C-alpha positions in Angstrom: -7.2 29.8 16.3 -5.7 29.6 12.8 -2.8 27.5 14.1 -5.2 24.9 15.4 -7.0 24.6 12.1 -3.6 24.3 10.3 -2.5 21.6 12.7 -5.8 19.7 12.2 -5.5 19.9 8.4 -1.9 18.7 8.6 -2.9 15.8 10.8 -5.7 14.8 8.3 -3.2 14.9 5.4 -0.6 12.8 7.3 -3.3 10.3 8.3 -4.4 10.0 4.7 -0.9 9.5 3.4 -0.1 6.9 6.1 -3.4 5.1 5.2 -2.4 4.9 1.5 1.1 3.8 2.4 0.0 0.9 4.7 -2.7 -0.1 2.2 0.0 -0.7 -0.4 1.9 -3.0 2.1 -1.3 -4.9 2.8 -1.9 -5.5 -0.9 1.6 -6.9 -1.4 1.2 -9.1 1.7 -2.1 -10.5 0.3 -0.5 -11.2 -3.0 2.3 -13.2 -1.4 -0.1 -15.0 0.9 -2.0 -16.3 -2.2 1.3 -17.6 -3.7 1.8 -14.8 -6.1 4.8 -12.7 -7.0 4.7 -8.9 -6.7 5.8 -7.1 -9.8 7.3 -3.8 -8.7 7.4 -2.4 -12.3 3.7 -2.6 -12.9 2.6 -2.7 -9.2 0.5 -5.8 -9.8 0.3 -9.3 -8.4 1.4 -12.1 -10.8 -0.4 -15.4 -9.9 0.9 -17.3 -13.0 2.0 -20.8 -11.9 5.7 -21.4 -12.0 6.9 -24.4 -13.9 8.9 -26.5 -11.4 11.0 -28.1 -14.2 
């Protein structure tokens, strides 16, 4: 009985961790789709236009 509860809790924790991990990838993908640059240091999307000159 206890083993089943522990397995359930472990599964919930793994599910939450994977959800957070994939959400980060989706945020980076959205940034790049909008023409931005992903700044790894500050974990933000930089949408500042780049001077083509």
